[in-house]
N, C-alpha and C positions, 0 to 999 in steps of 0.2 A: 269410539264408534263414529259414524258419519262418513263412511268411505264410498257410498254409492252416489249416483247422480240423479238429479231431479228430471222427470220426464213429463212434460205437459201433455203429451199424447196419452200416456198411461193414466194420468190423473183425469183427463177429460172423459175417457172411457168409464172410469169409476164414477165420476160425477153424474154422467148420463144415467147409469144404472141406478144411482141413489135417488134420482128424481122421482122414482116410482116406489121407493121404500119408505117405511115408517121409521120414526126415531128408534123404536125397539129393534128393528132389523139392522139399522146402521150401528147402533151401540148395543151389541148383543149381550153385554154383561149388565144385567138388570137387577141383580140382587145383592152383590157383595164386591169388595175390592178385588181386582185381579192380582194374584200373587206377584206378578212381574212388575206391578206398579206400586206395591206396598213398600213404603220407605223403611219399614222394619227389616226388610230383606235386602236393602241397598246400602252398601258402604259408601260408594261414590259413583257419580255419573261423569263420563269423560267426553270432552270435545277435543279431538286430536287431528293434527295435520296428516295428510297422506299424499301420495303421488298425484292423485286426482284433485286434491284440495290442499295445496301447500300452505295456504294462508287462512286457515279456518277461523271463523268468528262465531262465538257462542251466543245464541239467542234463546232466552227462556220466556215462554208465554204461559202464564198461569191463569186459568179460567176459574171464576167463581161458579161452582156447579150446584148452588143452592137455589131453590125456588125458580123464579122466572129466568134466572141467569143461564140455565141450561140450554136456552135457545141459541146462545152464541157459539159454543163448541159444535152444536148441531149445524149452524150455518157454515162454520169452517169445514166440517166434514162433507156437507152437501156440495159446496161450490167455492167457498171463499179461500181455502188453502191454496188453490191453484193461482188465484189472483195475487195472493201474498208472495208466492214464490216467483211469479213472473216479474213482479216489481223488484224483488230483491236480486234476482239472478239476471233476467233479460235486460233490465234497466240499469244494471251495474250499481245498485245502491250500496252494496257491500261485498267484499270478496268472500267467497266460499262460506256462505251462511250455513250454520248447523243449528237446527231447531230442536228444543226439548219442550214438550207440553206437560203441564201439571194441572191437576184438579184440586180446588180448594173448597173446604167446607167449614164447619164450626167444631172446634175441638171440645167444646162444652156439651155438644149434643149429638154429633154425627158419628156414624160408624167409621167413615173414611174421610177424615178432615184434611188429609193430604194424599195425593196420588201423583206419581212421578214417572214419566216416560224416559226415553233415552235421546241423547243428541243424535240427530240424523240429518243427512244431506239430501236423501232421496225419498221415494214414496214410502219408505219404512216409517217415516214420521206420521203418516196417516194411520198406520197400524196401531201405533202407540196412542194416537188421539182417540181412535174409536174403541180402544180397550178401557178408556176412562169410564168409571161408573158415575152416571148422572144421578147422584143420590137424591137431589132435590130436597135436601133437609134444611138446616139452619135453625138457630135457637130462638128466633123471635126477639132478640135484644138489640137489633139494629147494629150488630157487630158480627164479623166473620174472622176466621183465622188466617188472614193474608200473611201474617208474620211468619207462619210456618214455611212459606215459599222463600221468603228472604233468608231465613235461617238455613234451610236446605241448600240454597244456592251458595251461601257463604261458607258452609262447613262440609258440604257433601258433593261438590262439583270440582273437577280439575279441568282446566281449559288451556290449550296451547297458546291461544291468543294472548292470555295473560302471563302464563308461566314462561313462555319463550320470548314474547315481544313486548310485554308490559302494556298490552292493549286490553282495555276492559271489554267484557261482553255486554249484552243488553238484557235487562230483566223487566218484563211488563207483567204486572198484576192487573186485574180488572174486576170490577164489581160495583154494587150500588149501596154499600154499607160502610160503616166505620171499621177499624181494625182492632182486634184484641192484641195484647202482648202474647208472649209464649210462656205459660206456667211450666215450671220444670216437671211437675208430675204429669202433665199432658205430653210434653216432649218425650219423656221416658217411655211412654206407651206407644208413641207414634214413630219415633226415629230409631235407627240402629245404634246411634251414639248420641246422647242427649246432654245438654248442660245440667249442672247440678243446682243452679239457681234460676229463679224466675228472670225472664228478660222482657223488657218493655218493647213496644213496637219501635220506638226511637232507636233502641239498641240494636235490634235485628236488622233494621234498615241500614244503619251505619255499618254494620258488619258486611252486608251485601254490597254496599257502595264501595268497599275496598276492591272488589273484583268486577263489579257490574255498574253500568249506567242504569240507574233505577228509575222507572216510571210507574205510575198507576193511572189507569183509565177509569174515571168515574163515569159509570153508565147512568146518565141522568134520566133515561127512560125507565129505569128500574123502580122498584117499590120506594126506595129511600134516596135515590141518586141525586135528586134535586133538593134534598133537605140541607139547610145551611149548616147543620152540625156535621154532616158527612163531608160536604165540600170543605168546611173549615178545618176539619182534622187533616184531610189530605193536603190541602194547601199549606197548612202549618208544617207538615212532615216533609213535603217535597217541593213546595213553591210552584214554579211554572212547570215542573215535571208531573204535577197532578193535572192530567188532561181531561177536560170535561167534554164528554161526547154525548150528543142528544140523538144519535141515529146508530142503532146497533149494526146496521148494514155496513157501517164504515170502520169497523174494528180493524180488519186486516189492512185497509188502506191507511189508517192512522198509524199502525205499527210500522209499516213499510216507509211511510213518509217521514215519521219521526227519525227512523234510522238514517234515511237519506239525508235529512237536514243535519243530523249530528255528525255524519261522515263527511259533510261538506260537498256532497255530490249534487245537491239541489237546494234552491231556496223556496220560500213559501209560494211565491208567484209561479215558479217553475213547477212546483208540486201540483198546483191547481190545474195547470195546462196538461201535465202528464196524466192526471186522473181523468180529465175530460177526454183526452186522446184514447184512453183505454176503455172508454164507454161507461165510466162511472156516472151515476145519476147526479144531476145538478144539486139536489138536496143533500146528497151524501158528500159531494165535494165541499159544499158550504159548511157542513157539520165538521168535517175533518180540518179545514182551514181555520174555522173558528176555534176548535180545540187547540190548535198549534200556534195561534196568534200570540198568546202570552210568552210561549217559549221563543218564538221568532223575535219578539221585541225585547227579550230579556238580556241579550248580549251573550247568552251561554251557548249559542251556535255560531258558526263562522260561515263566511261566504264560500260558494262553490270554488273548488280548486285549492283550498287551503290544505296544508299537510297535517294540520291538527284539527280533529273533529270538534272538540269541545274546549271552550275557554271558561274561566270562572265568571259567574255573574255576580251582581251585587248582593244577591240574596244568600241566605244561609244554606240553601239547597244545592248550590253549585258543587260539582265534583270534577276536579281537573283531571284530564287524561294524563297518565304517566308518560 
């Protein structure tokens, strides 16, 4: 998938219409998982090259759709998706980006703990986004099933950027809680093909890191996002790639800027200037640059113009580009 082209004009028309709509009107699926996003029905999701996009790059954005976190995909659908794509495409952050959206819940309590769209280059990605069921569940244990996204990306996606060019895609999960591992009995109910043994969160992240540059955005505005246990787990798992964001308005800017820095197309100072030039609020610019300062200082990104986007850092979280 991912053969069409992004249109700012078409998205702006859609965004204007949505300014007058409720969440229920935008996300019309309000009672159950859409069959097209049900991972039980999905063998693989593909990010492929085409004549229009000869150097496709796979980007997975996985939203926590429990509790208060449902406001973030809503922000994307109302206005933020356009800003993300302008930064990725118009600012040449990365060649031929293809986005896949996921929704994440809690496999211990929710009806739809994982929902999976399709890799798209054009406005079709918005269709997949707004078909996600914002279940608003969660089990109350300060943990969600983020590991399902890592497992799906590792075992149920095929990407030309990796298969043809040895270039990893990008995987961003986000939320305000700690992560469960993946119990085999849960995975067998959720996925079309599941592991026979329980997997820890460390194991599924390592599996995803074989094909993706893996990041987690800790939403510190959320219920538990500023809890030291939450931050400590994600820092332990991903080091400087656990990005602490205290302004939900900055999620799309943070994703685009992280990719730009890792691709070597911008540095942190240049990112701040670019965001201001695009009219991003000063408070949001500050939140994004603060979230990325540990990554910028870690040595795991390189200066603009380098042919290699990522280099090993001194921490255990580094993943070297092939």
